[in-house]
N, C-alpha and C positions, 0 to 999 in steps of 0.2 A: 373877493370871496370870500361868503360866510358859509362854513360848516357850524349847522345847529346839534343839538341832543348829542355829543360825541364825547365818549368814554374815554378820558387820558387822563392814564395812572390812575381810575376808582373812582374817578368826578367827571359829573356830568357839566359840561363846558359849550360855548361857540368858540369857535378856532375863526378869525380873521386872517386873513392874506391877502397882503400886498406886495408888489413885489420879487414873488419869489421867497418870501421871506413870513413867518407867522408877527401878524402888526399886532394881536389882541388874543389873549386867552381872557373868555368873560364866565364866570359861572352861571349855570341855569337850572330851574328847579326841572322836577321830574325823572323822569327814567330816560338812560341812552338808547338812543335806535341805533347807532353803530361804533367802533371801537377805532381807536388811531395809537399805532406805535411805530416808533422809529423803524428804518430802514436798516435790515440786519447788514451782518459782516457775514462773511465766509470764511475763516481761519483756516480749513484744513481740506483739499479736494486735487484727485489726482488727474488732470486735465489730460495729459500724454493717453491716459489708460482706459477714458474711457471709452462706452458703447462700442466693445471690443466682444461681451458675452458670445453674440452671435458665432465669431468663430476661432475665441480663444477658451474653449472649457478646459478645467481643471481634470489631470487623471486619477487624483491624491485627494482628500479631504484637508480641509485646515488651512491655513498660513501659508504656509510652505507650498502646498500644491499648488496656489493660486498662484505665488511667483514662480513657477515654474511654468504656470501655462502661461504666463506674463511674459517671460522673457523670451518664450519658443515664438508668441505673436510680434516680437520686435523685428523681427525680419520683415513683416507685410508692412513697417512705420516709414511709409515715404512719407517727402513737405507733402503732399495735398492731402493722403491720406490725414497728419496729424494737424494742417491746418482744419480741416473739416470737423474732426471732433471737437477739438479746441474750441474752436467759436459753436459750435451746437452747443458748449457745453458752456460756455461764456451767455449765451442766448439766452439758455434756460435760467443762470442767474441772475441774468437782469431783468427780465421776465418773474420772477420770483421776488423784485425787488432789491436785490443784492447792492451795494453801494462799495463796495470791495471783495477782494474774493485774493488767496494765495492759492495758489498751487506749488504739490511738489512736482520736481521733476527728476525721473528716475538720473542718477548720473553713475554707471556700474563700471565705465572703464576710465580709465583717463584722459582719455581723450573728451572735447565739449559734446555734449549728444544733440543729435538732430531736434530730436523734440526741446530743448534749452535755447535754440534760434528761433523755431519758429513759434516758441511761444511771446518771445519778444517782437517779432513782428505782430502778432496778436496783441499784444500787449500795448504795441505804440498805435494800431488800429481803434482801438478804446477807450484809449488815453481822455479823452474828451466826454466821456460817458461815464466807464467805472475802472476801478482803476484793479490792475493784474499785477501782484506780484509773486516772483516765480523764489521757490527755496528749493537747492539743491537735493537731492535725496540719494547719498551715497552710503554705502559699505561702511561700517567704521573701521574696518581692517585696511580698506582705500584711503579713506578721507584722512586716517591716522597715519598715514604711509607717508618719509621723508622726503621719499621723493616724488610721491602723487598728490597726494596734500595740498603743499602750497601750490601747488600750478592751478588747482580746482578754486584755491580760496581766492588767488589773486584775480580768475577769470569772474566772479561773482562778484568781487570787490570792483574788478574795474566796471560792471554791469548793476551796479547798485541794488544787489538783491541778497538774498537771505542764505547760511551755510546750514548745512541740513545733513544728515546721520542716521542711519539705521541700524541701532543696536537689540541682540539681541543673546546676549551669553556668549559674546563674542571672545575670544583669546584675548589677554594684553588689554582691558580697558582701564587698570591703574594708569596706565601711560598713553594709550591711543584719546582717551576723555581731554586729560590736560590738554595734549598737543593737538585737541580740535579748538579747545578754548584761547591758547596760547592763537593760534590761527587768527581767530577772531578777534582778538586784542589788535593784535598786529595789523590787521585791515579795517578794525571798526564797523565790524560785521556783527548782523542778528543772529541768533543761533533757533532750530529748531531739529528737534529730534524725535524721530520715531523710536520710542522705548518700550521696553518689556512686554510687546506683544505678545503674549502667551500665558499658559497656565501653568507654570514651573516657579515655584518657591526662590528656588535659586535665579532667576531673572530677576534682579536688583540693580539696573544700572543707572536707573532712576537715584539712588541715593546717593553715586559718586557723580552724578550731573549736579543735584541738588547741593554738594559740599562744594565744589567746584565752583559753580555759581555765588555762593557764600563765601567762598573763602577771597573772590576777586570783586565782587560786590558788583555783578554782572545779571543777578536775578530778571531785571526788569527788560534785560533782552533775550532770556530764552523763552522759547514756548518747547513744551514737550504733549507729544502726543500718546493718548493707549493707555499705557502703565496698567493692563489689564492684572498683573500679576498681583497689583495690590489688592485684587478683592478677595485674595487666596493667604496672604502673607501674615503672621502669625503677627510678627511686627508693625503690621500698616499703620495703626495709630502713631509710632515711633515715626515713620518714613513722613507719615502726613504732617507732624508737627515741623520736623525740619524743612520739608518742602514749602510750607508757608512760613516762614523763616526767612526761609531768601526769596521769596521774591517771584521763582520760577513759576507761570503756569503751567494749566496744564489741559488737555483738549481729550474731549469727552467723544468716542465716537460710537455711535447706538446701532447705526446699522452693518457696518463691517465686523465688529466686534461680538454683537449678536451672532452673526450669522455664519463665522469663523471660527468660534471660540469653542472648545468640549465638541466639535465636529467629528464627530463618529458614523458610517454609515449605518442604517439598521437599530438604532440607538437616540433615544431622546438624550438633549443636551443635559445635563446637572448642572453645570457651570455655568453661567452667563460672560462672565468677562469683563465688566463693565468695570471702571473704575469709580469707588466709590463714592460719587458726586456729592453726597450730601454732607459726608464725615469731611471732604475737602474742602467746600465752602465754610462749613461752617467751623474748621482749624484757619479760616482767612487763607485759602489758594486762591487764587484767580481762577475761577473754572471757565469752560468756553464748550460750546457744541459744535463738533464739527462735520459736513458730511459725506467726507471721506472717499469711497471710492463708487461709480455710479454705474451700473450695466456693463460688469467686466468678471473677472473669474474670482477680484475680491468681495464682490455683491451684484449680487443678478441684476437686482431692479434697482429702483431707489431714481432719485430727480434734485438736480442740484438747485436745493432750496432749504435754508436754513428751520424755515418755520415747519418743515418734515420731521428733521435732527428735532425739533423741539419738541412735537407729537410724540415721539417717537419715544425719547427721554422720558416723558413724563410718563408713561407707560410703564417704561422698562425700569427707569428709578423711582416709579414714584415723587415725582415730581409735580409742584404747580406748576402750572403754566406761569401764569403771572407773576409770580417768584418768581421766577426763572429765565425773564424773559430777557433779563441782561447777558443772560450766556451767550446769547446770537445778538444782541446789539453792543452796549458798552464793552463787555470783557473784551471779544475781540480786536474791537478796535484797538482798545488801548494795549492789547498784545501784539497788534501788526503798528504799532507805534503810529495811529489817528488819532485824532481829536473824538469823545463822542460826540454827538449830535442830537443830545436832547430836544423833545418836542415844547420849546419855550419858546417866551416872547423876544424877537430879532434873530433866530434861528432860522436855517433853512426851512422851507415847508415841504422839505423832505418826508412820507410817512405812509405808511402801510394802511388804507382804511378798507373796512370790512362791516357788512350791512348785518351787525352782531351786537347784543349788548353788552358784550364783554370778551376779552380773548379767549376765553374758556368755550363759551357757545362757538367761538369761530373758530377753535381746532375740532369740535366735539365730531363737526361731520367731514371728511374730506371733501366737499362740492361745493363748501357755502365761497363766495367767488371774493375775491380781494380786488383793492386798488389801487394801483401805483401812483403815487407822486408826489413829482420831482419839479421843484423851481414852483410851487404851487399852483400844479399842472396835472391835471391825471391823463397817464397813458391809459393802453387799451385794457379793458379789464380781465382778468384773467381770473380762468377757475381753477385751483387749487387739487391736484389728481388724489 
């Protein structure tokens, strides 16, 4: 198979595909007519919550109103309901071209949640197509409880998954965060934190996570998400430098943070709540872009598609899509412990192909189609929403 006039990393080339791999990349004269990029990796979604907005509306604005609405909806979570919604989310991510997905699973009581078990079944079903990684999501006061945290960590370790916590101005963080790191070290677990998801300068748990990861040399095994308060903290530069030195990666979620932060009925938002992506990357922090919530009380729209996260981040954070492509490909792959899959000779012929001369043109209009190639074969063409 030969693909001509392809824009690959800014150069016009011919791609030669053989036996599911890239056999040759040959320079070509003239402008490109199509663009190829690596398959994206989705580092942060909530498949257990997805597609519930029609039945779970928040009664009050903001993050905690969404949390309350979602907690009430859990009474409707049956095995069939969860299986249907998780499968639908996986199908969306697959159609978008994802090669791997990490989903958070709410774990708000000591017992193993039903969604954890159902997601395990889905992961097994999809294992030969697309990796699904589960990260537990417990309030830090539950995971940091010596009576409950060790049992949660034991189960997560038994299943070979990721240990995670939600942290927002909880009491006792000076003890709770080290305790969670103790659990991770004891069971050889990776960590994933929802942290500082709000616009209060006192929300600074990221600093404690950074310090603990640095002290233990665990930065490359820790992923944080949100860190909205960095957008308003006067000491953000210091916090960012410490984060960069630690090796901890940070996921920015444009959809949910833009939707929930500074939400007051009848008033336009003044503060948008996005962590300062440009400053973070400039300091050396691995910055990822995540989809987060899809069609639930946290974000009532959306689709499981990292390209849509990149498109919105380009607008909200003034990013050049081509320069930030790695935030949905290489950076999340590394943060999930996967080897990046660059488009290079000898690598799998897995990529997205757009009928556009460059990535900016491909993202400029939501209706530009994409074709997903896996193992050197084109999948059904999909039109981005």
